[in-house]
N, CA, C, O and the ligand as a Tripos MOL2 file, in Angstrom:
@<TRIPOS>MOLECULE
protein
  297   295    75     0     0
PROTEIN
NO_CHARGES

@<TRIPOS>ATOM
      1 N          23.4720    7.4620   10.0460 N.3       1 LYS1
      2 CA         22.6380    6.3830    9.4840 C.3       1 LYS1
      3 C          21.9780    5.5780   10.6090 C.2       1 LYS1
      4 O          20.8040    5.2210   10.5120 O.2       1 LYS1
      5 N          22.7310    5.2940   11.6680 N.am      2 GLU2
      6 CA         22.1640    4.5630   12.8040 C.3       2 GLU2
      7 C          21.0280    5.3500   13.4520 C.2       2 GLU2
      8 O          20.0080    4.7870   13.8500 O.2       2 GLU2
      9 N          21.2270    6.6630   13.5480 N.am      3 ALA3
     10 CA         20.1960    7.5180   14.1480 C.3       3 ALA3
     11 C          18.9210    7.4670   13.3280 C.2       3 ALA3
     12 O          17.8200    7.3950   13.8740 O.2       3 ALA3
     13 N          19.0780    7.5050   12.0060 N.am      4 VAL4
     14 CA         17.9170    7.4260   11.1170 C.3       4 VAL4
     15 C          17.1980    6.1060   11.3390 C.2       4 VAL4
     16 O          15.9690    6.0540   11.4000 O.2       4 VAL4
     17 N          17.9800    5.0440   11.4570 N.am      5 ARG5
     18 CA         17.3820    3.7200   11.6070 C.3       5 ARG5
     19 C          16.5810    3.5970   12.9080 C.2       5 ARG5
     20 O          15.4700    3.0680   12.9060 O.2       5 ARG5
     21 N          17.1370    4.0790   14.0010 N.am      6 SER6
     22 CA         16.4110    3.9330   15.2690 C.3       6 SER6
     23 C          15.2000    4.8610   15.3010 C.2       6 SER6
     24 O          14.1910    4.5420   15.9290 O.2       6 SER6
     25 N          15.2970    6.0050   14.6280 N.am      7 PHE7
     26 CA         14.1570    6.9130   14.5230 C.3       7 PHE7
     27 C          13.0180    6.2490   13.7490 C.2       7 PHE7
     28 O          11.8640    6.2940   14.1760 O.2       7 PHE7
     29 N          13.3400    5.6410   12.6230 N.am      8 THR8
     30 CA         12.2890    5.0190   11.8250 C.3       8 THR8
     31 C          11.7450    3.7740   12.5280 C.2       8 THR8
     32 O          10.5420    3.5160   12.4760 O.2       8 THR8
     33 N          12.6140    3.0000   13.1860 N.am      9 ASN9
     34 CA         12.1240    1.8410   13.9300 C.3       9 ASN9
     35 C          11.1110    2.2620   14.9770 C.2       9 ASN9
     36 O          10.0940    1.5990   15.1800 O.2       9 ASN9
     37 N          11.4000    3.3700   15.6370 N.am     10 ASP10
     38 CA         10.5140    3.8880   16.6630 C.3      10 ASP10
     39 C           9.1280    4.1740   16.0860 C.2      10 ASP10
     40 O           8.1140    3.8130   16.6830 O.2      10 ASP10
     41 N           9.0930    4.8120   14.9440 N.am     11 ILE11
     42 CA          7.8110    5.1300   14.3040 C.3      11 ILE11
     43 C           7.1220    3.8600   13.8240 C.2      11 ILE11
     44 O           5.9400    3.6450   14.0930 O.2      11 ILE11
     45 N           7.8660    3.0220   13.1120 N.am     12 PHE12
     46 CA          7.2330    1.8730   12.4850 C.3      12 PHE12
     47 C           6.8310    0.7850   13.4830 C.2      12 PHE12
     48 O           6.0030   -0.0700   13.1710 O.2      12 PHE12
     49 N           7.4210    0.8190   14.6930 N.am     13 ASN13
     50 CA          6.9600   -0.1060   15.7280 C.3      13 ASN13
     51 C           5.5680    0.2580   16.2220 C.2      13 ASN13
     52 O           4.8850   -0.5650   16.8320 O.2      13 ASN13
     53 N           5.1510    1.4860   15.9610 N.am     14 ARG14
     54 CA          3.8730    1.9440   16.4830 C.3      14 ARG14
     55 C           2.7440    1.8320   15.4730 C.2      14 ARG14
     56 O           1.5790    2.0170   15.8260 O.2      14 ARG14
     57 N           3.0700    1.5330   14.2270 N.am     15 ILE15
     58 CA          1.9970    1.3980   13.2450 C.3      15 ILE15
     59 C           1.8540   -0.0580   12.8210 C.2      15 ILE15
     60 O           2.7900   -0.8520   12.9160 O.2      15 ILE15
     61 N           0.6730   -0.3770   12.3600 N.am     16 CYS16
     62 CA          0.3800   -1.7390   11.9430 C.3      16 CYS16
     63 C           1.3100   -2.1510   10.8060 C.2      16 CYS16
     64 O           1.5660   -1.3740    9.8860 O.2      16 CYS16
     65 N           1.8080   -3.3710   10.8790 N.am     17 ARG17
     66 CA          2.7050   -3.8520    9.8160 C.3      17 ARG17
     67 C           2.0210   -3.8620    8.4570 C.2      17 ARG17
     68 O           2.6690   -3.7230    7.4190 O.2      17 ARG17
     69 N           0.6890   -4.0300    8.4790 N.am     18 LYS18
     70 CA         -0.0570   -4.0010    7.2230 C.3      18 LYS18
     71 C          -0.0140   -2.6250    6.5680 C.2      18 LYS18
     72 O          -0.1650   -2.5090    5.3520 O.2      18 LYS18
     73 N           0.1930   -1.5700    7.3830 N.am     19 SER19
     74 CA          0.1480   -0.2010    6.8760 C.3      19 SER19
     75 C           1.5130    0.3310    6.4530 C.2      19 SER19
     76 O           1.6070    1.4000    5.8490 O.2      19 SER19
     77 N           2.5690   -0.4120    6.7690 N.am     20 VAL20
     78 CA          3.9150    0.1040    6.5210 C.3      20 VAL20
     79 C           4.1180    0.4800    5.0490 C.2      20 VAL20
     80 O           4.6870    1.5280    4.7420 O.2      20 VAL20
     81 N           3.6490   -0.3820    4.1480 N.am     21 GLY21
     82 CA          3.8040   -0.0940    2.7240 C.3      21 GLY21
     83 C           3.1440    1.2090    2.3280 C.2      21 GLY21
     84 O           3.7120    2.0040    1.5800 O.2      21 GLY21
     85 N           1.9190    1.4270    2.8430 N.am     22 ASN22
     86 CA          1.1980    2.6560    2.5400 C.3      22 ASN22
     87 C           1.8980    3.8850    3.1060 C.2      22 ASN22
     88 O           1.9830    4.9280    2.4570 O.2      22 ASN22
     89 N           2.4020    3.7350    4.3440 N.am     23 VAL23
     90 CA          3.0780    4.8680    4.9870 C.3      23 VAL23
     91 C           4.3390    5.2320    4.2130 C.2      23 VAL23
     92 O           4.5970    6.4060    3.9450 O.2      23 VAL23
     93 N           5.1180    4.2190    3.8560 N.am     24 VAL24
     94 CA          6.3390    4.4630    3.0760 C.3      24 VAL24
     95 C           5.9710    5.1240    1.7470 C.2      24 VAL24
     96 O           6.6430    6.0550    1.3030 O.2      24 VAL24
     97 N           4.9020    4.6380    1.1200 N.am     25 GLY25
     98 CA          4.4460    5.2090   -0.1470 C.3      25 GLY25
     99 C           4.0930    6.6730   -0.0240 C.2      25 GLY25
    100 O           4.4810    7.4810   -0.8680 O.2      25 GLY25
    101 N           3.3480    7.0310    1.0380 N.am     26 SER26
    102 CA          2.9640    8.4380    1.1480 C.3      26 SER26
    103 C           4.1410    9.3220    1.5480 C.2      26 SER26
    104 O           4.1960   10.4910    1.1670 O.2      26 SER26
    105 N           5.0820    8.7710    2.3130 N.am     27 ILE27
    106 CA          6.2910    9.5530    2.6210 C.3      27 ILE27
    107 C           7.0160    9.8990    1.3150 C.2      27 ILE27
    108 O           7.4370   11.0370    1.1040 O.2      27 ILE27
    109 N           7.1500    8.8990    0.4530 N.am     28 ILE28
    110 CA          7.8480    9.1150   -0.8190 C.3      28 ILE28
    111 C           7.0800   10.1120   -1.6900 C.2      28 ILE28
    112 O           7.6660   11.0030   -2.3050 O.2      28 ILE28
    113 N           5.7430    9.9380   -1.7300 N.am     29 GLU29
    114 CA          4.9140   10.8320   -2.5470 C.3      29 GLU29
    115 C           5.0280   12.2890   -2.1060 C.2      29 GLU29
    116 O           5.0280   13.2070   -2.9260 O.2      29 GLU29
    117 N           5.1250   12.4780   -0.7890 N.am     30 ASP30
    118 CA          5.0610   13.8330   -0.2260 C.3      30 ASP30
    119 C           6.4000   14.5590   -0.2200 C.2      30 ASP30
    120 O           6.4700   15.7180    0.1880 O.2      30 ASP30
    121 N           7.4640   13.8960   -0.6670 N.am     31 HIS31
    122 CA          8.7780   14.5220   -0.5500 C.3      31 HIS31
    123 C           9.5380   14.5560   -1.8710 C.2      31 HIS31
    124 O           9.3640   13.6980   -2.7360 O.2      31 HIS31
    125 N          10.3820   15.5710   -1.9960 N.am     32 VAL32
    126 CA         11.2470   15.6850   -3.1710 C.3      32 VAL32
    127 C          12.4640   14.7950   -2.9720 C.2      32 VAL32
    128 O          13.1050   14.8380   -1.9220 O.2      32 VAL32
    129 N          12.7810   13.9910   -3.9730 N.am     33 LEU33
    130 CA         13.9160   13.0740   -3.8680 C.3      33 LEU33
    131 C          14.9500   13.3850   -4.9560 C.2      33 LEU33
    132 O          14.6090   13.8520   -6.0420 O.2      33 LEU33
    133 N          16.2130   13.1150   -4.6400 N.am     34 SER34
    134 CA         17.2710   13.2650   -5.6410 C.3      34 SER34
    135 C          17.3190   11.9940   -6.4920 C.2      34 SER34
    136 O          16.7450   10.9680   -6.1260 O.2      34 SER34
    137 N          18.0040   12.0750   -7.6210 N.am     35 PHE35
    138 CA         18.1740   10.8900   -8.4610 C.3      35 PHE35
    139 C          18.8780    9.7730   -7.6840 C.2      35 PHE35
    140 O          18.5760    8.5930   -7.8620 O.2      35 PHE35
    141 N          19.8290   10.1680   -6.8130 N.am     36 ASP36
    142 CA         20.5140    9.1780   -5.9800 C.3      36 ASP36
    143 C          19.5510    8.4670   -5.0400 C.2      36 ASP36
    144 O          19.6120    7.2490   -4.8730 O.2      36 ASP36
    145 N          18.6470    9.2570   -4.4210 N.am     37 ASP37
    146 CA         17.6400    8.6850   -3.5340 C.3      37 ASP37
    147 C          16.7990    7.6480   -4.2690 C.2      37 ASP37
    148 O          16.5760    6.5380   -3.7870 O.2      37 ASP37
    149 N          16.3410    8.0480   -5.4530 N.am     38 ILE38
    150 CA         15.4610    7.1720   -6.2310 C.3      38 ILE38
    151 C          16.2010    5.9110   -6.6650 C.2      38 ILE38
    152 O          15.6530    4.8100   -6.6390 O.2      38 ILE38
    153 N          17.4440    6.0950   -7.0610 N.am     39 GLN39
    154 CA         18.2850    4.9430   -7.4250 C.3      39 GLN39
    155 C          18.3750    3.9470   -6.2640 C.2      39 GLN39
    156 O          18.2220    2.7390   -6.4420 O.2      39 GLN39
    157 N          18.6240    4.4850   -5.0860 N.am     40 ARG40
    158 CA         18.7470    3.6460   -3.8810 C.3      40 ARG40
    159 C          17.4220    2.9450   -3.5870 C.2      40 ARG40
    160 O          17.3980    1.7550   -3.2730 O.2      40 ARG40
    161 N          16.3130    3.6970   -3.6930 N.am     41 LEU41
    162 CA         15.0000    3.1070   -3.4370 C.3      41 LEU41
    163 C          14.6990    1.9840   -4.4230 C.2      41 LEU41
    164 O          14.1540    0.9450   -4.0520 O.2      41 LEU41
    165 N          15.0640    2.2090   -5.6860 N.am     42 GLU42
    166 CA         14.8240    1.1750   -6.6890 C.3      42 GLU42
    167 C          15.6130   -0.0900   -6.3650 C.2      42 GLU42
    168 O          15.1160   -1.2040   -6.5270 O.2      42 GLU42
    169 N          16.8540    0.0990   -5.9040 N.am     43 GLU43
    170 CA         17.6760   -1.0560   -5.5300 C.3      43 GLU43
    171 C          17.0500   -1.8030   -4.3520 C.2      43 GLU43
    172 O          16.9980   -3.0330   -4.3350 O.2      43 GLU43
    173 N          16.5800   -1.0400   -3.3750 N.am     44 ILE44
    174 CA         15.9520   -1.6550   -2.2010 C.3      44 ILE44
    175 C          14.7070   -2.4360   -2.6130 C.2      44 ILE44
    176 O          14.5200   -3.5810   -2.2000 O.2      44 ILE44
    177 N          13.8530   -1.8090   -3.4310 N.am     45 LEU45
    178 CA         12.6100   -2.4620   -3.8560 C.3      45 LEU45
    179 C          12.9060   -3.7320   -4.6470 C.2      45 LEU45
    180 O          12.2170   -4.7410   -4.5010 O.2      45 LEU45
    181 N          13.9250   -3.6710   -5.4760 N.am     46 GLU46
    182 CA         14.3020   -4.8350   -6.2710 C.3      46 GLU46
    183 C          14.7180   -5.9820   -5.3450 C.2      46 GLU46
    184 O          14.3590   -7.1360   -5.5780 O.2      46 GLU46
    185 N          15.4850   -5.6510   -4.2850 N.am     47 MET47
    186 CA         15.8860   -6.6550   -3.2950 C.3      47 MET47
    187 C          14.6720   -7.2170   -2.5630 C.2      47 MET47
    188 O          14.5810   -8.4210   -2.3200 O.2      47 MET47
    189 N          13.7400   -6.3290   -2.2140 N.am     48 LYS48
    190 CA         12.5740   -6.7390   -1.4290 C.3      48 LYS48
    191 C          11.6660   -7.6920   -2.1960 C.2      48 LYS48
    192 O          10.9470   -8.4940   -1.6000 O.2      48 LYS48
    193 N          11.7050   -7.5980   -3.5200 N.am     49 LYS49
    194 CA         10.8570   -8.4790   -4.3400 C.3      49 LYS49
    195 C          11.1450   -9.9440   -4.0430 C.2      49 LYS49
    196 O          10.2420  -10.7790   -4.0760 O.2      49 LYS49
    197 N          12.4070  -10.2530   -3.7530 N.am     50 ALA50
    198 CA         12.8020  -11.6380   -3.4940 C.3      50 ALA50
    199 C          12.1620  -12.1770   -2.2200 C.2      50 ALA50
    200 O          12.0030  -13.3870   -2.0600 O.2      50 ALA50
    201 N          11.7930  -11.2640   -1.3090 N.am     51 PHE51
    202 CA         11.2400  -11.6970   -0.0200 C.3      51 PHE51
    203 C           9.7940  -11.2510    0.1730 C.2      51 PHE51
    204 O           9.2600  -11.3250    1.2800 O.2      51 PHE51
    205 N           9.1610  -10.7860   -0.9080 N.am     52 ALA52
    206 CA          7.8060  -10.2480   -0.7910 C.3      52 ALA52
    207 C           6.8140  -11.3540   -0.4400 C.2      52 ALA52
    208 O           6.9980  -12.5130   -0.8120 O.2      52 ALA52
    209 N           5.7560  -10.9730    0.2860 N.am     53 VAL53
    210 CA          4.7100  -11.9230    0.6680 C.3      53 VAL53
    211 C           3.3800  -11.4790    0.0640 C.2      53 VAL53
    212 O           3.2090  -10.3120   -0.2890 O.2      53 VAL53
    213 N           2.4420  -12.4170   -0.0520 N.am     54 GLU54
    214 CA          1.1200  -12.0830   -0.5760 C.3      54 GLU54
    215 C           0.4320  -11.0540    0.3100 C.2      54 GLU54
    216 O          -0.1170  -10.0570   -0.1600 O.2      54 GLU54
    217 N           0.4830  -11.3310    1.6120 N.am     55 GLU55
    218 CA         -0.1400  -10.4130    2.5610 C.3      55 GLU55
    219 C           0.7000  -10.3430    3.8280 C.2      55 GLU55
    220 O           1.1190  -11.3690    4.3640 O.2      55 GLU55
    221 N           0.9430   -9.1300    4.3020 N.am     56 VAL56
    222 CA          1.7550   -8.9500    5.5060 C.3      56 VAL56
    223 C           0.9190   -9.3230    6.7280 C.2      56 VAL56
    224 O          -0.2330   -8.9090    6.8560 O.2      56 VAL56
    225 N           1.5200  -10.1170    7.6280 N.am     57 ASP57
    226 CA          0.8210  -10.4800    8.8600 C.3      57 ASP57
    227 C           0.7510   -9.2970    9.8090 C.2      57 ASP57
    228 O           1.7320   -8.5790   10.0020 O.2      57 ASP57
    229 N          -0.4190   -9.1050   10.3960 N.am     58 CYS58
    230 CA         -0.5690   -8.0880   11.4170 C.3      58 CYS58
    231 C          -0.0410   -8.6500   12.7290 C.2      58 CYS58
    232 O          -0.5070   -9.6890   13.1950 O.2      58 CYS58
    233 N           0.9330   -7.9630   13.3260 N.am     59 GLN59
    234 CA          1.4560   -8.4270   14.6150 C.3      59 GLN59
    235 C           1.1830   -7.4030   15.7030 C.2      59 GLN59
    236 O           1.9120   -7.3070   16.6900 O.2      59 GLN59
    237 N           0.1270   -6.6480   15.5030 N.am     60 CYS60
    238 CA         -0.2330   -5.6280   16.4830 C.3      60 CYS60
    239 C          -0.7540   -6.2870   17.7580 C.2      60 CYS60
    240 O          -1.3290   -7.3740   17.7170 O.2      60 CYS60
    241 N          -0.5450   -5.6170   18.8830 N.am     61 THR61
    242 CA         -1.2060   -6.0330   20.1000 C.3      61 THR61
    243 C          -2.6370   -5.5090   20.0560 C.2      61 THR61
    244 O          -2.9340   -4.5630   19.3260 O.2      61 THR61
    245 N          -3.5190   -6.1230   20.8330 N.am     62 GLU62
    246 CA         -4.9220   -5.7370   20.8610 C.3      62 GLU62
    247 C          -5.0600   -4.2320   21.0940 C.2      62 GLU62
    248 O          -4.4560   -3.6810   22.0130 O.2      62 GLU62
    249 N          -5.8620   -3.5750   20.2520 N.am     63 GLY63
    250 CA         -6.0990   -2.1570   20.4500 C.3      63 GLY63
    251 C          -5.1240   -1.2520   19.7190 C.2      63 GLY63
    252 O          -5.3610   -0.0490   19.6130 O.2      63 GLY63
    253 N          -4.0240   -1.8120   19.2110 N.am     64 GLN64
    254 CA         -3.0410   -0.9690   18.5320 C.3      64 GLN64
    255 C          -3.5400   -0.5030   17.1700 C.2      64 GLN64
    256 O          -3.2030    0.5890   16.7150 O.2      64 GLN64
    257 N          -4.3520   -1.3470   16.5210 N.am     65 CYS65
    258 CA         -4.8830   -0.9580   15.2220 C.3      65 CYS65
    259 C          -6.2750   -1.5640   15.0480 C.2      65 CYS65
    260 O          -6.7830   -2.2250   15.9530 O.2      65 CYS65
    261 N          -6.8840   -1.3410   13.8940 N.am     66 ASP66
    262 CA         -8.2480   -1.8100   13.6490 C.3      66 ASP66
    263 C          -8.2970   -3.2320   13.0970 C.2      66 ASP66
    264 O          -9.3820   -3.7860   12.9220 O.2      66 ASP66
    265 N          -7.1480   -3.8250   12.8230 N.am     67 CYS67
    266 CA         -7.1080   -5.1410   12.1770 C.3      67 CYS67
    267 C          -7.9060   -6.1790   12.9420 C.2      67 CYS67
    268 O          -8.6400   -6.9730   12.3540 O.2      67 CYS67
    269 N          -7.7560   -6.1640   14.2770 N.am     68 HIS68
    270 CA         -8.4430   -7.1610   15.0920 C.3      68 HIS68
    271 C          -9.9610   -6.9990   14.9810 C.2      68 HIS68
    272 O         -10.7020   -7.9820   14.9660 O.2      68 HIS68
    273 N         -10.4050   -5.7510   14.9040 N.am     69 LEU69
    274 CA        -11.8350   -5.4850   14.7540 C.3      69 LEU69
    275 C         -12.3340   -6.0720   13.4450 C.2      69 LEU69
    276 O         -13.4060   -6.6750   13.3970 O.2      69 LEU69
    277 N         -11.5580   -5.8960   12.3870 N.am     70 HIS70
    278 CA        -11.9650   -6.4350   11.0950 C.3      70 HIS70
    279 C         -12.0910   -7.9540   11.1690 C.2      70 HIS70
    280 O         -13.0110   -8.5380   10.5970 O.2      70 HIS70
    281 N         -11.1460   -8.5960   11.8890 N.am     71 HIS71
    282 CA        -11.1890  -10.0480   11.9920 C.3      71 HIS71
    283 C         -12.4640  -10.5060   12.6990 C.2      71 HIS71
    284 O         -13.0790  -11.5020   12.3150 O.2      71 HIS71
    285 N         -12.8530   -9.7560   13.7450 N.am     72 HIS72
    286 CA        -14.0520  -10.1190   14.4820 C.3      72 HIS72
    287 C         -15.2800  -10.0340   13.5800 C.2      72 HIS72
    288 O         -16.2240  -10.8100   13.7330 O.2      72 HIS72
    289 N         -15.2640   -9.0880   12.6400 N.am     73 GLY73
    290 CA        -16.4020   -8.8680   11.7670 C.3      73 GLY73
    291 C         -16.5720   -9.9530   10.7360 C.2      73 GLY73
    292 O         -17.6540  -10.1050   10.1680 O.2      73 GLY73
    293 N         -15.5060  -10.7270   10.4780 N.am     74 GLU74
    294 CA        -15.5940  -11.7280    9.4230 C.3      74 GLU74
    295 C         -16.4130  -12.9520    9.8300 C.2      74 GLU74
    296 O         -16.5720  -13.8800    9.0370 O.2      74 GLU74
    297 ZN         -2.4670   -4.3590   12.7670 Zn       75 ZN75
@<TRIPOS>BOND
     1     1     2 1
     2     2     3 1
     3     3     4 2
     4     3     5 am
     5     5     6 1
     6     6     7 1
     7     7     8 2
     8     7     9 am
     9     9    10 1
    10    10    11 1
    11    11    12 2
    12    11    13 am
    13    13    14 1
    14    14    15 1
    15    15    16 2
    16    15    17 am
    17    17    18 1
    18    18    19 1
    19    19    20 2
    20    19    21 am
    21    21    22 1
    22    22    23 1
    23    23    24 2
    24    23    25 am
    25    25    26 1
    26    26    27 1
    27    27    28 2
    28    27    29 am
    29    29    30 1
    30    30    31 1
    31    31    32 2
    32    31    33 am
    33    33    34 1
    34    34    35 1
    35    35    36 2
    36    35    37 am
    37    37    38 1
    38    38    39 1
    39    39    40 2
    40    39    41 am
    41    41    42 1
    42    42    43 1
    43    43    44 2
    44    43    45 am
    45    45    46 1
    46    46    47 1
    47    47    48 2
    48    47    49 am
    49    49    50 1
    50    50    51 1
    51    51    52 2
    52    51    53 am
    53    53    54 1
    54    54    55 1
    55    55    56 2
    56    55    57 am
    57    57    58 1
    58    58    59 1
    59    59    60 2
    60    59    61 am
    61    61    62 1
    62    62    63 1
    63    63    64 2
    64    63    65 am
    65    65    66 1
    66    66    67 1
    67    67    68 2
    68    67    69 am
    69    69    70 1
    70    70    71 1
    71    71    72 2
    72    71    73 am
    73    73    74 1
    74    74    75 1
    75    75    76 2
    76    75    77 am
    77    77    78 1
    78    78    79 1
    79    79    80 2
    80    79    81 am
    81    81    82 1
    82    82    83 1
    83    83    84 2
    84    83    85 am
    85    85    86 1
    86    86    87 1
    87    87    88 2
    88    87    89 am
    89    89    90 1
    90    90    91 1
    91    91    92 2
    92    91    93 am
    93    93    94 1
    94    94    95 1
    95    95    96 2
    96    95    97 am
    97    97    98 1
    98    98    99 1
    99    99   100 2
   100    99   101 am
   101   101   102 1
   102   102   103 1
   103   103   104 2
   104   103   105 am
   105   105   106 1
   106   106   107 1
   107   107   108 2
   108   107   109 am
   109   109   110 1
   110   110   111 1
   111   111   112 2
   112   111   113 am
   113   113   114 1
   114   114   115 1
   115   115   116 2
   116   115   117 am
   117   117   118 1
   118   118   119 1
   119   119   120 2
   120   119   121 am
   121   121   122 1
   122   122   123 1
   123   123   124 2
   124   123   125 am
   125   125   126 1
   126   126   127 1
   127   127   128 2
   128   127   129 am
   129   129   130 1
   130   130   131 1
   131   131   132 2
   132   131   133 am
   133   133   134 1
   134   134   135 1
   135   135   136 2
   136   135   137 am
   137   137   138 1
   138   138   139 1
   139   139   140 2
   140   139   141 am
   141   141   142 1
   142   142   143 1
   143   143   144 2
   144   143   145 am
   145   145   146 1
   146   146   147 1
   147   147   148 2
   148   147   149 am
   149   149   150 1
   150   150   151 1
   151   151   152 2
   152   151   153 am
   153   153   154 1
   154   154   155 1
   155   155   156 2
   156   155   157 am
   157   157   158 1
   158   158   159 1
   159   159   160 2
   160   159   161 am
   161   161   162 1
   162   162   163 1
   163   163   164 2
   164   163   165 am
   165   165   166 1
   166   166   167 1
   167   167   168 2
   168   167   169 am
   169   169   170 1
   170   170   171 1
   171   171   172 2
   172   171   173 am
   173   173   174 1
   174   174   175 1
   175   175   176 2
   176   175   177 am
   177   177   178 1
   178   178   179 1
   179   179   180 2
   180   179   181 am
   181   181   182 1
   182   182   183 1
   183   183   184 2
   184   183   185 am
   185   185   186 1
   186   186   187 1
   187   187   188 2
   188   187   189 am
   189   189   190 1
   190   190   191 1
   191   191   192 2
   192   191   193 am
   193   193   194 1
   194   194   195 1
   195   195   196 2
   196   195   197 am
   197   197   198 1
   198   198   199 1
   199   199   200 2
   200   199   201 am
   201   201   202 1
   202   202   203 1
   203   203   204 2
   204   203   205 am
   205   205   206 1
   206   206   207 1
   207   207   208 2
   208   207   209 am
   209   209   210 1
   210   210   211 1
   211   211   212 2
   212   211   213 am
   213   213   214 1
   214   214   215 1
   215   215   216 2
   216   215   217 am
   217   217   218 1
   218   218   219 1
   219   219   220 2
   220   219   221 am
   221   221   222 1
   222   222   223 1
   223   223   224 2
   224   223   225 am
   225   225   226 1
   226   226   227 1
   227   227   228 2
   228   227   229 am
   229   229   230 1
   230   230   231 1
   231   231   232 2
   232   231   233 am
   233   233   234 1
   234   234   235 1
   235   235   236 2
   236   235   237 am
   237   237   238 1
   238   238   239 1
   239   239   240 2
   240   239   241 am
   241   241   242 1
   242   242   243 1
   243   243   244 2
   244   243   245 am
   245   245   246 1
   246   246   247 1
   247   247   248 2
   248   247   249 am
   249   249   250 1
   250   250   251 1
   251   251   252 2
   252   251   253 am
   253   253   254 1
   254   254   255 1
   255   255   256 2
   256   255   257 am
   257   257   258 1
   258   258   259 1
   259   259   260 2
   260   259   261 am
   261   261   262 1
   262   262   263 1
   263   263   264 2
   264   263   265 am
   265   265   266 1
   266   266   267 1
   267   267   268 2
   268   267   269 am
   269   269   270 1
   270   270   271 1
   271   271   272 2
   272   271   273 am
   273   273   274 1
   274   274   275 1
   275   275   276 2
   276   275   277 am
   277   277   278 1
   278   278   279 1
   279   279   280 2
   280   279   281 am
   281   281   282 1
   282   282   283 1
   283   283   284 2
   284   283   285 am
   285   285   286 1
   286   286   287 1
   287   287   288 2
   288   287   289 am
   289   289   290 1
   290   290   291 1
   291   291   292 2
   292   291   293 am
   293   293   294 1
   294   294   295 1
   295   295   296 2
@<TRIPOS>SUBSTRUCTURE
     1 LYS1         2 RESIDUE 1 A LYS
     2 GLU2         6 RESIDUE 1 A GLU
     3 ALA3        10 RESIDUE 1 A ALA
     4 VAL4        14 RESIDUE 1 A VAL
     5 ARG5        18 RESIDUE 1 A ARG
     6 SER6        22 RESIDUE 1 A SER
     7 PHE7        26 RESIDUE 1 A PHE
     8 THR8        30 RESIDUE 1 A THR
     9 ASN9        34 RESIDUE 1 A ASN
    10 ASP10       38 RESIDUE 1 A ASP
    11 ILE11       42 RESIDUE 1 A ILE
    12 PHE12       46 RESIDUE 1 A PHE
    13 ASN13       50 RESIDUE 1 A ASN
    14 ARG14       54 RESIDUE 1 A ARG
    15 ILE15       58 RESIDUE 1 A ILE
    16 CYS16       62 RESIDUE 1 A CYS
    17 ARG17       66 RESIDUE 1 A ARG
    18 LYS18       70 RESIDUE 1 A LYS
    19 SER19       74 RESIDUE 1 A SER
    20 VAL20       78 RESIDUE 1 A VAL
    21 GLY21       82 RESIDUE 1 A GLY
    22 ASN22       86 RESIDUE 1 A ASN
    23 VAL23       90 RESIDUE 1 A VAL
    24 VAL24       94 RESIDUE 1 A VAL
    25 GLY25       98 RESIDUE 1 A GLY
    26 SER26      102 RESIDUE 1 A SER
    27 ILE27      106 RESIDUE 1 A ILE
    28 ILE28      110 RESIDUE 1 A ILE
    29 GLU29      114 RESIDUE 1 A GLU
    30 ASP30      118 RESIDUE 1 A ASP
    31 HIS31      122 RESIDUE 1 A HIS
    32 VAL32      126 RESIDUE 1 A VAL
    33 LEU33      130 RESIDUE 1 A LEU
    34 SER34      134 RESIDUE 1 A SER
    35 PHE35      138 RESIDUE 1 A PHE
    36 ASP36      142 RESIDUE 1 A ASP
    37 ASP37      146 RESIDUE 1 A ASP
    38 ILE38      150 RESIDUE 1 A ILE
    39 GLN39      154 RESIDUE 1 A GLN
    40 ARG40      158 RESIDUE 1 A ARG
    41 LEU41      162 RESIDUE 1 A LEU
    42 GLU42      166 RESIDUE 1 A GLU
    43 GLU43      170 RESIDUE 1 A GLU
    44 ILE44      174 RESIDUE 1 A ILE
    45 LEU45      178 RESIDUE 1 A LEU
    46 GLU46      182 RESIDUE 1 A GLU
    47 MET47      186 RESIDUE 1 A MET
    48 LYS48      190 RESIDUE 1 A LYS
    49 LYS49      194 RESIDUE 1 A LYS
    50 ALA50      198 RESIDUE 1 A ALA
    51 PHE51      202 RESIDUE 1 A PHE
    52 ALA52      206 RESIDUE 1 A ALA
    53 VAL53      210 RESIDUE 1 A VAL
    54 GLU54      214 RESIDUE 1 A GLU
    55 GLU55      218 RESIDUE 1 A GLU
    56 VAL56      222 RESIDUE 1 A VAL
    57 ASP57      226 RESIDUE 1 A ASP
    58 CYS58      230 RESIDUE 1 A CYS
    59 GLN59      234 RESIDUE 1 A GLN
    60 CYS60      238 RESIDUE 1 A CYS
    61 THR61      242 RESIDUE 1 A THR
    62 GLU62      246 RESIDUE 1 A GLU
    63 GLY63      250 RESIDUE 1 A GLY
    64 GLN64      254 RESIDUE 1 A GLN
    65 CYS65      258 RESIDUE 1 A CYS
    66 ASP66      262 RESIDUE 1 A ASP
    67 CYS67      266 RESIDUE 1 A CYS
    68 HIS68      270 RESIDUE 1 A HIS
    69 LEU69      274 RESIDUE 1 A LEU
    70 HIS70      278 RESIDUE 1 A HIS
    71 HIS71      282 RESIDUE 1 A HIS
    72 HIS72      286 RESIDUE 1 A HIS
    73 GLY73      290 RESIDUE 1 A GLY
    74 GLU74      294 RESIDUE 1 A GLU
    75 ZN75       297 GROUP 0 **** ****
C-alpha cells in the first residue's frame, strides 16, 4: 500500500492539481474494477464531499502547466 501511495504521489506531483479529478476519472473509466474496488471508491468519494471545494487552486510552478497562460489571457 505504501508503494502504491508513493508511486501515485510521484505521478500526481507532476500534473496540475486542477487536472487531478480528470486524470482519476479517466483512470477509472479505462480500467475494470471489482465490486470491492467500487465500494471503496464510493466510500472515498463520500468522505471527499465533506472537504470539496468550488475550484481547485493551481499550485503549479511556472511552465508546469497551461494554467498560468490562461490567467495571462484574462
Ligand atoms: Zn496548473
